[in-house]
N, C-alpha and C positions, 0 to 999 in steps of 0.2 A: 464387578458390581456395576450395575447401571446407575447413571446419574441423571436426574431430571433437569439439571442445570446445563443447558446446551447453548452454544454460541457458534454462529457462522463468522469466520474470520477471513476477510479478503487479504490474500497474500501475494505480494509481487516478488518475493524473494529478496526484497531490499531491507534496508536498515530500519525504516519506520514500521513496516508491517510485521517484521520479526520481533521488534520490541513490543508491539501490541500483542502478539501471540504469547509472549512471555508474561505479560500482564494478565491476559485471559487465563493462562494456566495457573498463575499465582492466586487467582480469584476462585479457583476450583471448578471451572467449567469443563465440560466435554467439548473438545475443539473439532469443528468441522471446517476444514480449510478449503478455500476456493481461489483458483488462479485462472488466468485467461491466456490462451494463445490467440492473440487478436490481430496478427499481421505485423507485430513489432519487429524491429531490426534484427533481433537475435534471440536465441532460445536459452541463453545462459541464465536469465532470471528465473525461467521455469525449472531448470535443473536445481537451482538454489531453493526455490519454493518447495519442491518435492522433498529435498533433503531436510529442510527446516520442519516441514509437517511431520516427517518421520521422527526427528530429534525431539519434537515437542509432544509426541504421542497422540497426534490427531486421530480421531476415530475414523475419519475419512478425508481424503484429499481429492477434490475434483478439479480437473483442468477442462475448462469450457472452450470450445473452438468457435470463434466468431471472426469474420474477416473485415476489419476496419480499413484494410489497405485499399479496398475497392472504393471507399469513401475518400480516403486520403486527407489532405489538409493539415498534416502534421509532419514534422521531421522524424517522428518515431515510426510513422506508417507509410510515408510517401517519399518521393525523390527530392527532399528538401534537406539542405545541409544542416547538421547539428551545430549550433553556435558553440564556439570554444573561446576560452580565455577571457570571459566577460568579468567586469568588476562587480562587486557586491551591489553597487548602485544600479548598474545596468540590469542585473538579474531581477532586482525588485521593481524597476520602473515601468515595465510593460508585460503583457501576457506574451510569453515567448512562443516560437514556432514548434517547441516540443510539446505544447498543449495539444492533447488529442481530443477533437470535438466530442463533447458529451460522454467522455469515457467513464467518469465516476457514476453518472446516471445509468449507463448501460450496465456497469459492474454491479452497482447496488440493486438494480432490478433483478438480476440473476440471483444475487444473494437473498433478496426478499422472497423470491419463489422457493428457494431451497429452505429458508428459515420457516416458511409457512408449512411446507411438507414435513419438516422435522419437528414442528411444534417448538421451535427455538425463538424466544422473544427478543434475543439480542443479536445484533449484527455489529461487528467491530470493523472499523476501517482506520488506517493510519494517516488520515489527512492532518495537515498542519498549517496553521495560518500565520506563523511567525517566520521561521527560516525556511521559506519555500519559494518556488519560482513564479508566484503571482497567478496561480491557476484559479479560475472563478469557482470551480467545483471542489475547492478545499476550504471554503469559508464557512463559519458557523451558521450564517443565515441560510446557506444552501442546504446544509445538513438538516437544519430545523424544518425547512420546507419539504425535503424528501421524506422525513419521518412523518410529517403531517399527511402527506400524500399516501404513504405506505399503509397507514391505518384506515384510509378511505378506500384503498384499492384492493384489499385482501378480505377473504372470507373470515379469517381469524380476527382481523381488526373490526369488521362490521358486526360480527356476532358477539364481539366483546370478550372472546375467549382468551385472546392474547393481545396485549398492548405492545406493539413492536417498537423497539428502541434502536436508533442508530447511535452507536457508542463511539466516541472519538477521544480516547484518553490522552492523545498527544497534541490536541488542537492548539493549546496555548503554551506549549513547551518550545524552547529553543532546541536546535539540533544537539547542542552540547548536553542539555538536560536529558534529552531523549536517550543519548548514549550512556550517560551516567545511570539512568534508570535501568537500562538494559543490562549494564554490567552488574548492578545490584542484584538483578534477577538471574544472573549467570549466563547471559547471552554471549555466544561466541560469534562476534561480528565477522570473523574470517570466512564464515559460510554464507554471508549475505553478498548480494550483487546490486550495485546502484547505477553503474555507468550506462549512459545512453548509447555510446558508440565504442564498444570495446575492440581491442586488436583481434586479428584472426586467431591468436593464441589464447584469447579470453581474458587478457589483462585490461584493467580499467584505463581509459584514456588519460584521466587526471586533469582534463581541461574543460569538459562539458559542465553545465550548470550543476548537475547532480553530483559529479565528482568534487567540484569546488565547494559545494555546501557540505559534503561529507568530510572533506579534509578540514574545513573550518571547524566543524563540529567536534572532531577528535582533538584538534589543537586546543580549542577553548575548554574542552572537558578535561584536558591534561591526561589523556589516555592515548597510548600508541595506536596508530591506525594500522590494522592488519592487512589492508588492501594491497594487492600487487598492482602497481601502476606500470604502464608501458614505458 
């Protein structure tokens, strides 16, 4: 049976975007999952995103190819070392080298195009402004500005047929609360991948900012971490 409640969900294969997908499913949307092969260090997160889309019964899962490696400027796309073993204070005090220039703007622009074609008024993204690495494109004021622009820039928005919304259900949650929410909705976090710099065998390094925030989240949530660390 067709559902006129459609949502585009940006999926990295990680903990946050998977929790978002669980929320979207629980709210009765048809899920249209979108991931990116953007020149990142490894494809493990894309394997995870594909599996997650299947598990959550996404109507379609798109993987978009864009090469941000040729632009560089990030430890995730260029020859810059991924920081390891940083303290919580260090993680929060500056924008780290794992920030990919304009990444969420690029991703949301693709999601916006697909949402317009699908006639989907809702785009979901797992950005978070509390337990995060200080990325400027994860803040509420950025999301608000993008949503404003989206409604100026699309036929759907200008004709008033669809009021496009950028939905960020995790934006004010701690990592521990995100994990608890996911567990309540039956998420198996063992299928997610968060590490910036995994081992050749695909195990999480346990020391990059993303691994450290993930470990802290599971510990504070009082839930066993299913991640395999190197």
